[in-house]
ZATORDREN-853409 format. One record per residue (C-alpha): x, z, y; residue in one letter; residue number from 0. Coordinates in Angstrom, 1 decimal. Each point is the difference from the previous one (the first is absolute). Layout:
REM residues N
{X X Z Z Y Y r A k NUM} $
...
END
This chain:
REM residues 345
{X 13.7 Z -18.5 Y 5.0 r M k 0} $
{X -3.3 Z -1.2 Y -2.1 r E k 1} $
{X 0.6 Z -2.2 Y -2.0 r L k 2} $
{X -2.7 Z -2.2 Y -2.0 r K k 3} $
{X -0.6 Z -0.4 Y -2.8 r P k 4} $
{X 0.7 Z -3.6 Y -0.6 r E k 5} $
{X 3.3 Z -0.2 Y 2.5 r R k 6} $
{X 2.0 Z 2.9 Y -2.6 r L k 7} $
{X 1.0 Z -2.8 Y -2.4 r D k 8} $
{X 1.7 Z -2.1 Y 3.2 r A k 9} $
{X 1.0 Z 3.5 Y 1.8 r Q k 10} $
{X 2.2 Z 0.8 Y -3.0 r L k 11} $
{X 1.1 Z -3.4 Y -0.4 r A k 12} $
{X 1.3 Z -0.2 Y 3.7 r A k 13} $
{X 3.1 Z 2.8 Y 0.3 r G k 14} $
{X 0.8 Z 3.2 Y -1.4 r P k 15} $
{X -1.9 Z 2.6 Y -1.6 r L k 16} $
{X -1.7 Z 1.7 Y 2.7 r A k 17} $
{X 1.2 Z 4.3 Y -0.5 r P k 18} $
{X -3.5 Z 1.2 Y -0.1 r A k 19} $
{X -3.7 Z -1.2 Y -1.5 r W k 20} $
{X -3.1 Z 0.8 Y 0.0 r L k 21} $
{X -2.4 Z -1.5 Y -2.4 r I k 22} $
{X -3.3 Z 1.7 Y 0.6 r A k 23} $
{X -3.9 Z -0.6 Y -1.7 r G k 24} $
{X -2.3 Z 0.6 Y -2.4 r A k 25} $
{X 0.0 Z -2.6 Y -2.4 r E k 26} $
{X 2.0 Z 0.3 Y -3.0 r P k 27} $
{X 1.1 Z -3.3 Y -0.3 r L k 28} $
{X 0.8 Z -1.1 Y 3.4 r L k 29} $
{X 2.5 Z 3.0 Y 0.1 r L k 30} $
{X 1.5 Z -0.3 Y -2.8 r T k 31} $
{X 1.1 Z -4.2 Y 0.9 r E k 32} $
{X 1.1 Z 1.1 Y 3.2 r A k 33} $
{X 1.9 Z 2.8 Y -1.0 r A k 34} $
{X 1.6 Z -2.2 Y -2.8 r D k 35} $
{X 0.8 Z -2.4 Y 2.8 r A k 36} $
{X 1.8 Z 2.7 Y 1.8 r V k 37} $
{X 1.9 Z 0.9 Y -3.6 r R k 38} $
{X 0.6 Z -3.9 Y -1.0 r A k 39} $
{X 1.9 Z -0.1 Y 3.7 r A k 40} $
{X 1.5 Z 3.3 Y -0.2 r A k 41} $
{X 1.9 Z -1.4 Y -3.2 r R k 42} $
{X 0.8 Z -3.1 Y 0.9 r A k 43} $
{X 2.1 Z 1.2 Y 3.2 r Q k 44} $
{X 1.8 Z 2.6 Y -2.6 r G k 45} $
{X -2.2 Z 3.4 Y 0.0 r Y k 46} $
{X 0.9 Z 0.2 Y -3.3 r G k 47} $
{X -0.7 Z 4.0 Y 0.1 r E k 48} $
{X -4.3 Z 1.4 Y 0.1 r R k 49} $
{X -0.7 Z 3.1 Y 0.7 r E k 50} $
{X -4.0 Z 0.8 Y -0.4 r V k 51} $
{X -2.0 Z 3.0 Y 2.0 r Y k 52} $
{X -3.4 Z 1.0 Y -0.7 r E k 53} $
{X -2.9 Z 2.0 Y 0.2 r G k 54} $
{X -2.7 Z 0.9 Y -1.6 r E k 55} $
{X -3.0 Z 1.2 Y 1.1 r G k 56} $
{X 0.2 Z 2.9 Y 1.9 r Q k 57} $
{X 3.4 Z -0.1 Y -1.0 r R k 58} $
{X 2.9 Z -1.1 Y 2.5 r E k 59} $
{X 2.9 Z -2.0 Y -0.9 r P k 60} $
{X 3.4 Z 2.2 Y -0.5 r D k 61} $
{X 1.0 Z 0.0 Y 3.8 r W k 62} $
{X 3.3 Z 1.8 Y -0.5 r D k 63} $
{X 0.7 Z -2.2 Y -3.0 r A k 64} $
{X -0.2 Z -3.3 Y 2.7 r L k 65} $
{X 1.5 Z 1.8 Y 2.6 r A k 66} $
{X 3.0 Z 0.4 Y -2.1 r A k 67} $
{X 0.2 Z -4.1 Y -1.2 r S k 68} $
{X -1.1 Z -0.8 Y 4.3 r L k 69} $
{X 3.4 Z 1.4 Y 0.5 r R k 70} $
{X 2.3 Z -0.5 Y -3.3 r A k 71} $
{X 2.2 Z -2.7 Y -0.2 r P k 72} $
{X -0.8 Z -2.9 Y -2.5 r S k 73} $
{X 1.4 Z -0.1 Y -3.7 r L k 74} $
{X 2.5 Z -2.4 Y 0.1 r F k 75} $
{X -0.3 Z -1.1 Y 3.8 r A k 76} $
{X -3.1 Z -2.0 Y -0.7 r G k 77} $
{X -3.3 Z -0.3 Y 1.7 r K k 78} $
{X -2.5 Z 2.5 Y -1.0 r R k 79} $
{X -4.2 Z -1.2 Y 0.1 r L k 80} $
{X -1.2 Z 3.6 Y 0.6 r L k 81} $
{X -4.4 Z 0.1 Y -1.0 r E k 82} $
{X -2.0 Z 2.4 Y 1.1 r L k 83} $
{X -3.6 Z -0.6 Y -1.4 r R k 84} $
{X -2.8 Z 2.0 Y 1.4 r L k 85} $
{X -3.4 Z -0.3 Y -1.2 r P k 86} $
{X -1.9 Z 1.8 Y 2.7 r T k 87} $
{X 1.4 Z -2.3 Y 2.6 r G k 88} $
{X 1.2 Z 3.7 Y 1.7 r R k 89} $
{X 4.2 Z 1.5 Y 0.0 r P k 90} $
{X -1.0 Z 2.9 Y 1.5 r G k 91} $
{X 1.7 Z 1.7 Y 3.0 r K k 92} $
{X 3.7 Z 0.3 Y -2.4 r E k 93} $
{X -0.3 Z -3.6 Y -1.2 r G k 94} $
{X -0.9 Z -1.6 Y 3.0 r E k 95} $
{X 3.1 Z 2.4 Y 2.0 r R k 96} $
{X 2.1 Z -2.4 Y -2.9 r L k 97} $
{X -1.2 Z -2.7 Y 0.5 r I k 98} $
{X 0.3 Z -0.3 Y 3.6 r V k 99} $
{X 3.6 Z 1.1 Y -0.1 r E k 100} $
{X 0.8 Z -2.5 Y -2.2 r F k 101} $
{X -1.6 Z -2.3 Y 2.1 r C k 102} $
{X 1.8 Z 1.1 Y 2.8 r E k 103} $
{X 3.8 Z -1.0 Y -0.9 r A k 104} $
{X -0.1 Z -1.5 Y -4.0 r P k 105} $
{X 2.5 Z 0.0 Y -1.9 r P k 106} $
{X 1.4 Z -3.8 Y -0.8 r P k 107} $
{X -0.4 Z 0.6 Y -3.6 r D k 108} $
{X -3.9 Z 1.2 Y -0.3 r V k 109} $
{X -3.0 Z -1.4 Y 0.4 r A k 110} $
{X -2.9 Z 1.9 Y -0.3 r L k 111} $
{X -3.4 Z -1.2 Y -1.5 r L k 112} $
{X -3.2 Z 2.1 Y 0.4 r V k 113} $
{X -3.0 Z -0.7 Y -1.5 r T k 114} $
{X -3.3 Z 1.1 Y 0.7 r A k 115} $
{X -3.1 Z -0.1 Y -2.6 r G k 116} $
{X -2.3 Z 0.9 Y 2.5 r E k 117} $
{X -0.3 Z -1.6 Y 3.9 r W k 118} $
{X -1.7 Z 0.1 Y 3.4 r S k 119} $
{X 0.6 Z 0.6 Y 4.0 r R k 120} $
{X 0.3 Z 3.3 Y -1.0 r K k 121} $
{X 2.7 Z 0.6 Y -2.2 r H k 122} $
{X 2.4 Z -1.5 Y 2.2 r G k 123} $
{X 1.7 Z 2.3 Y 2.4 r G k 124} $
{X 4.2 Z 0.0 Y 0.9 r K k 125} $
{X 1.9 Z -0.5 Y -3.2 r W k 126} $
{X -2.4 Z -3.4 Y 0.5 r S k 127} $
{X 0.3 Z -0.3 Y 2.9 r E k 128} $
{X 4.3 Z 0.5 Y -1.1 r A k 129} $
{X -0.2 Z -2.0 Y -2.7 r I k 130} $
{X -1.5 Z -3.2 Y 2.0 r A k 131} $
{X 2.8 Z 0.4 Y 2.9 r R k 132} $
{X 2.8 Z 0.2 Y -2.9 r A k 133} $
{X -1.8 Z -2.7 Y -2.6 r G k 134} $
{X -3.4 Z -1.5 Y -1.2 r H k 135} $
{X -3.3 Z 1.0 Y -0.3 r V k 136} $
{X -1.7 Z -1.8 Y -2.5 r V k 137} $
{X -4.1 Z 1.2 Y -0.6 r V k 138} $
{X -2.0 Z -1.8 Y -2.3 r V k 139} $
{X -3.0 Z 0.7 Y 0.1 r W k 140} $
{X -2.8 Z -0.8 Y -2.1 r P k 141} $
{X -1.2 Z -3.0 Y -0.9 r V k 142} $
{X -4.0 Z -0.4 Y 1.2 r K k 143} $
{X -2.9 Z -1.9 Y -2.0 r P k 144} $
{X 0.4 Z -3.3 Y 2.2 r H k 145} $
{X 3.7 Z -0.2 Y 0.3 r E k 146} $
{X -0.3 Z -0.3 Y -3.7 r L k 147} $
{X 0.2 Z -3.5 Y -0.9 r P k 148} $
{X 2.3 Z -0.8 Y 2.9 r D k 149} $
{X 2.5 Z 2.8 Y -1.9 r W k 150} $
{X -0.1 Z -2.3 Y -2.8 r I k 151} $
{X 0.3 Z -2.8 Y 1.2 r E k 152} $
{X 3.4 Z 0.8 Y 1.4 r R k 153} $
{X 0.9 Z 1.4 Y -3.5 r R k 154} $
{X -0.8 Z -2.9 Y -1.4 r L k 155} $
{X 1.5 Z -1.4 Y 2.1 r R k 156} $
{X 3.4 Z 1.9 Y 0.0 r A k 157} $
{X 0.0 Z -1.5 Y -3.8 r R k 158} $
{X 0.1 Z -3.1 Y 0.5 r G k 159} $
{X -4.1 Z -0.1 Y -1.0 r L k 160} $
{X -2.8 Z -2.1 Y 2.5 r S k 161} $
{X -3.8 Z 1.0 Y -1.0 r A k 162} $
{X -2.8 Z -1.3 Y 2.0 r D k 163} $
{X -2.6 Z 2.7 Y 2.0 r R k 164} $
{X -2.4 Z 0.1 Y -3.1 r D k 165} $
{X 2.9 Z 1.0 Y -2.4 r A k 166} $
{X 2.0 Z 2.7 Y 2.5 r V k 167} $
{X -4.0 Z 1.5 Y 0.4 r Q k 168} $
{X -0.5 Z 0.0 Y -3.9 r C k 169} $
{X 3.1 Z 2.2 Y -0.5 r L k 170} $
{X -1.0 Z 1.9 Y 3.2 r A k 171} $
{X -3.2 Z 0.9 Y -1.5 r E k 172} $
{X 2.0 Z 0.8 Y -3.8 r R k 173} $
{X 1.9 Z 2.9 Y 1.3 r V k 174} $
{X -2.2 Z 1.6 Y 2.5 r E k 175} $
{X 2.3 Z 1.4 Y 1.8 r G k 176} $
{X 2.7 Z 0.8 Y -2.1 r N k 177} $
{X 3.0 Z -1.5 Y 1.6 r L k 178} $
{X 1.9 Z 0.9 Y -2.8 r L k 179} $
{X -2.0 Z -2.1 Y -2.7 r A k 180} $
{X -0.2 Z -2.7 Y 2.5 r A k 181} $
{X 4.0 Z 0.2 Y 0.0 r A k 182} $
{X -0.2 Z -0.3 Y -4.1 r Q k 183} $
{X -2.0 Z -2.5 Y 0.3 r E k 184} $
{X 2.0 Z -2.4 Y 2.2 r V k 185} $
{X 2.7 Z 1.1 Y -2.2 r D k 186} $
{X -1.7 Z -1.5 Y -3.1 r K k 187} $
{X -0.7 Z -3.2 Y 2.2 r L k 188} $
{X 3.0 Z -1.2 Y 0.6 r A k 189} $
{X 1.2 Z 0.3 Y -3.8 r L k 190} $
{X -3.7 Z -2.1 Y -0.7 r L k 191} $
{X -1.0 Z -2.2 Y 2.8 r A k 192} $
{X 3.0 Z -2.6 Y -0.5 r D k 193} $
{X 0.8 Z -0.6 Y 3.3 r G k 194} $
{X -3.1 Z -1.6 Y 0.2 r R k 195} $
{X -2.9 Z 0.8 Y 3.2 r P k 196} $
{X -2.8 Z 2.9 Y -1.7 r L k 197} $
{X -3.6 Z -1.8 Y 0.9 r D k 198} $
{X -3.0 Z 2.9 Y -1.0 r L k 199} $
{X 0.0 Z -1.1 Y -3.6 r A k 200} $
{X 3.7 Z 0.1 Y -0.5 r R k 201} $
{X -0.2 Z 3.4 Y 1.5 r M k 202} $
{X -3.0 Z 1.2 Y -1.8 r Q k 203} $
{X 1.8 Z -1.0 Y -3.0 r A k 204} $
{X 3.3 Z 1.9 Y 0.4 r L k 205} $
{X -1.0 Z 3.3 Y 1.3 r V k 206} $
{X -3.1 Z -0.2 Y -3.1 r A k 207} $
{X -0.6 Z 4.2 Y -0.7 r D k 208} $
{X 2.0 Z 1.9 Y -2.1 r S k 209} $
{X -1.9 Z 3.1 Y -1.2 r A k 210} $
{X 3.9 Z 1.9 Y 0.1 r R k 211} $
{X 0.7 Z -1.3 Y 3.7 r Y k 212} $
{X -3.6 Z 1.3 Y 0.8 r D k 213} $
{X 0.5 Z 3.2 Y -1.6 r V k 214} $
{X 3.3 Z 0.9 Y 2.7 r F k 215} $
{X -1.9 Z -1.1 Y 2.7 r R k 216} $
{X -3.0 Z 2.6 Y -1.0 r L k 217} $
{X 2.6 Z 3.1 Y -0.6 r V k 218} $
{X 1.6 Z -0.7 Y 3.2 r D k 219} $
{X -3.3 Z -0.2 Y 1.6 r A k 220} $
{X -0.9 Z 3.5 Y -1.2 r A k 221} $
{X 3.5 Z 1.2 Y 0.7 r F k 222} $
{X -0.1 Z -0.9 Y 3.4 r N k 223} $
{X -3.3 Z 1.1 Y 0.4 r G k 224} $
{X -2.3 Z -3.3 Y 0.2 r Q k 225} $
{X -3.5 Z 1.4 Y -1.6 r P k 226} $
{X -1.7 Z -2.9 Y 1.3 r A k 227} $
{X 2.9 Z -2.7 Y -1.4 r Q k 228} $
{X -0.5 Z 2.1 Y -3.5 r V k 229} $
{X -3.4 Z -0.5 Y -0.1 r S k 230} $
{X -0.1 Z -3.7 Y 0.7 r R k 231} $
{X 2.9 Z -0.9 Y -1.9 r M k 232} $
{X -1.4 Z 1.7 Y -3.5 r L k 233} $
{X -3.8 Z -1.7 Y 0.8 r A k 234} $
{X 1.9 Z -3.2 Y -0.2 r G k 235} $
{X 2.2 Z 0.6 Y -2.7 r L k 236} $
{X -3.4 Z 1.0 Y -2.1 r R k 237} $
{X -1.3 Z -2.6 Y 1.0 r A k 238} $
{X 2.4 Z -2.3 Y -0.6 r E k 239} $
{X 0.2 Z 1.1 Y -3.7 r G k 240} $
{X 2.7 Z 2.9 Y -0.3 r E k 241} $
{X 0.2 Z 3.0 Y -2.0 r A k 242} $
{X 0.8 Z 3.5 Y 0.7 r V k 243} $
{X 2.5 Z 0.6 Y -2.7 r P k 244} $
{X 1.6 Z -3.0 Y 1.1 r A k 245} $
{X 0.5 Z 1.9 Y 3.3 r L k 246} $
{X 0.5 Z 3.0 Y -0.9 r L k 247} $
{X 3.6 Z 0.0 Y -0.8 r G k 248} $
{X 1.3 Z -0.8 Y 3.4 r M k 249} $
{X -2.4 Z 2.7 Y 1.6 r V k 250} $
{X 1.2 Z 2.8 Y -2.8 r V k 251} $
{X 4.3 Z -1.3 Y 0.8 r R k 252} $
{X -0.7 Z 0.5 Y 3.7 r E k 253} $
{X -2.0 Z 3.3 Y -0.3 r L k 254} $
{X 2.8 Z 1.2 Y -2.1 r L k 255} $
{X 3.0 Z -0.8 Y 2.6 r Q k 256} $
{X -2.5 Z 1.3 Y 3.2 r G k 257} $
{X -0.7 Z 3.3 Y -2.9 r A k 258} $
{X 3.9 Z 0.3 Y -0.4 r Q k 259} $
{X 0.7 Z -0.5 Y 3.8 r L k 260} $
{X -2.4 Z 2.6 Y 0.9 r A k 261} $
{X 2.3 Z 2.4 Y -2.2 r R k 262} $
{X 3.5 Z -0.9 Y 1.9 r V k 263} $
{X -1.4 Z 1.0 Y 3.2 r L k 264} $
{X -2.3 Z 2.8 Y -1.1 r A k 265} $
{X 3.7 Z 1.1 Y -1.4 r G k 266} $
{X 1.8 Z -0.9 Y 3.6 r G k 267} $
{X 1.9 Z -2.5 Y -2.2 r G k 268} $
{X 1.1 Z -3.7 Y 1.5 r N k 269} $
{X -2.6 Z -2.2 Y 0.3 r L k 270} $
{X 2.6 Z -3.0 Y 0.8 r A k 271} $
{X 2.0 Z 1.1 Y -3.5 r G k 272} $
{X -3.3 Z 0.0 Y -1.6 r A k 273} $
{X -0.6 Z -3.1 Y 1.5 r F k 274} $
{X 3.1 Z -1.7 Y -1.2 r R k 275} $
{X -0.3 Z 2.0 Y -3.6 r A k 276} $
{X -3.3 Z -1.8 Y -0.2 r L k 277} $
{X 1.1 Z -3.6 Y 0.8 r H k 278} $
{X -2.3 Z -0.1 Y 2.8 r V k 279} $
{X 0.3 Z -2.4 Y 2.5 r W k 280} $
{X 0.4 Z 0.6 Y 4.0 r E k 281} $
{X -3.4 Z -2.2 Y 0.0 r S k 282} $
{X -1.9 Z 2.1 Y -2.1 r K k 283} $
{X 1.9 Z 3.2 Y 1.3 r Q k 284} $
{X -2.7 Z 0.5 Y 3.4 r A k 285} $
{X -2.6 Z -1.2 Y -2.5 r V k 286} $
{X 0.7 Z 3.8 Y -1.8 r Y k 287} $
{X 0.5 Z 1.9 Y 3.2 r R k 288} $
{X -3.9 Z -0.8 Y 0.8 r R k 289} $
{X -1.2 Z 1.4 Y -3.0 r A k 290} $
{X 2.3 Z 2.6 Y -0.1 r L k 291} $
{X -1.2 Z 0.8 Y 3.6 r Q k 292} $
{X -3.4 Z 0.4 Y -1.5 r R k 293} $
{X 0.9 Z 1.9 Y -2.7 r H k 294} $
{X 2.8 Z 1.3 Y -0.2 r P k 295} $
{X -0.6 Z 2.5 Y -2.9 r E k 296} $
{X 1.1 Z -0.5 Y -3.6 r P k 297} $
{X -3.6 Z 1.2 Y -1.7 r V k 298} $
{X -2.2 Z -2.0 Y 2.0 r R k 299} $
{X 2.2 Z -3.7 Y -1.2 r W k 300} $
{X -0.1 Z 2.3 Y -3.3 r E k 301} $
{X -4.0 Z -0.5 Y 0.2 r R k 302} $
{X -0.1 Z -3.6 Y 0.8 r F k 303} $
{X 2.3 Z -0.1 Y -3.1 r V k 304} $
{X -2.6 Z 1.5 Y -2.4 r A k 305} $
{X -3.1 Z -1.9 Y 1.7 r R k 306} $
{X 1.6 Z -3.6 Y -0.6 r A k 307} $
{X 0.4 Z 1.3 Y -4.4 r G k 308} $
{X -3.8 Z 0.9 Y 1.3 r E k 309} $
{X -0.5 Z -3.7 Y 0.8 r V k 310} $
{X 1.6 Z -1.6 Y -2.7 r D k 311} $
{X -1.6 Z 2.3 Y -2.3 r R k 312} $
{X -3.6 Z -1.3 Y 2.1 r I k 313} $
{X 1.3 Z -3.8 Y -0.5 r A k 314} $
{X 1.0 Z 0.4 Y -4.1 r K k 315} $
{X -3.1 Z 1.4 Y -0.4 r G k 316} $
{X 0.7 Z 3.2 Y -1.1 r R k 317} $
{X -1.9 Z 1.8 Y 2.8 r A k 318} $
{X -3.4 Z -0.6 Y 2.1 r E k 319} $
{X 0.3 Z -2.0 Y 3.4 r G k 320} $
{X 1.1 Z -3.1 Y 2.2 r D k 321} $
{X 3.5 Z -0.8 Y -0.3 r P k 322} $
{X -0.1 Z -1.7 Y 3.3 r W k 323} $
{X -1.3 Z 2.5 Y 1.9 r L k 324} $
{X 2.1 Z 3.3 Y -1.5 r A k 325} $
{X 2.5 Z -2.4 Y 0.6 r L k 326} $
{X -0.6 Z -0.6 Y 3.8 r E k 327} $
{X -1.1 Z 4.1 Y 0.3 r R k 328} $
{X 3.4 Z 0.3 Y -1.3 r L k 329} $
{X 2.0 Z -2.4 Y 3.1 r L k 330} $
{X -2.1 Z 0.8 Y 3.0 r L k 331} $
{X 1.1 Z 4.0 Y -1.0 r A k 332} $
{X 3.4 Z -1.0 Y 0.2 r V k 333} $
{X -0.8 Z -2.4 Y 2.9 r A k 334} $
{X -1.6 Z 2.9 Y 2.3 r D k 335} $
{X 0.4 Z 3.6 Y -0.4 r A k 336} $
{X -4.0 Z 0.4 Y 0.4 r R k 337} $
{X -1.2 Z -2.1 Y -3.4 r G k 338} $
{X 2.0 Z 2.3 Y -2.1 r L k 339} $
{X -3.9 Z 1.5 Y 0.2 r R k 340} $
{X -0.6 Z -3.1 Y -2.3 r L k 341} $
{X 2.2 Z 1.2 Y -2.7 r L k 342} $
{X -2.6 Z 2.8 Y -0.7 r A k 343} $
{X -2.9 Z -2.0 Y -0.7 r S k 344} $
END
């Protein structure tokens, strides 16, 4: 059956873990948290073994290995949670066949968790219908701008905090639709608010801007393909008196990681393994994947890194130009492949 995200915790607490789950949606934070809830319930119910099968780009998961694991008995007679990660939200014919066969007669000691990083009504099919019959389908739709204040208010309440409407609206404007940023701010407020209600003045004081924090959001906007947000955030940082060299360290770090991941993909390597080696958490992986879809060639990332060096020289007076304009052109090129022409000017 299809299960609304807000009902997930109650369903998991109601009884034995269902044998099949599909968690789908393009919002990384919501997807990760819903999948984590299923994993936690599985651990609590004795699912001591966990195996992960993941597709990368156009490459499908190892269906033969998954099929063998679905048929194999658990080691030491334990329960197993098998995870199938589908970044594109499509398992293909072979994957659909395996999922349907499993859901028709799931073993008592195996649960299947499928996560889909992209989702729309067109992504479903026999495989998702089979999961719905055997277990649950949870679709985490992106939070719309007008829904964000209510989402923040619910998250505050879940952390034992209360805030008036002006305070909530202040936080919503601060995070500009970035749910991960909102979640981080709420977690910070849980530590700083001392359990007292939050009004506008306290909210403004507790979520005061931090250049280190904002550069994370700035780079995420570029990698997520949001050029308008990049320009708006840069203008705000400049108006607040931030300096380009203070922002460049994180920008260069993220560009270098993008270049390293692009080289892994170009060489036919395992992107999931590269994420682990670079300590990229799951909620951030989708950001890199979106950027790599726009810029799959390693040479393009090397060009971005080289241009960042030019921005640094301009900012330090070693080359002519406006460092803010140069940084904006660089990040706009990352955000939109059509902006590459800006790097030639």
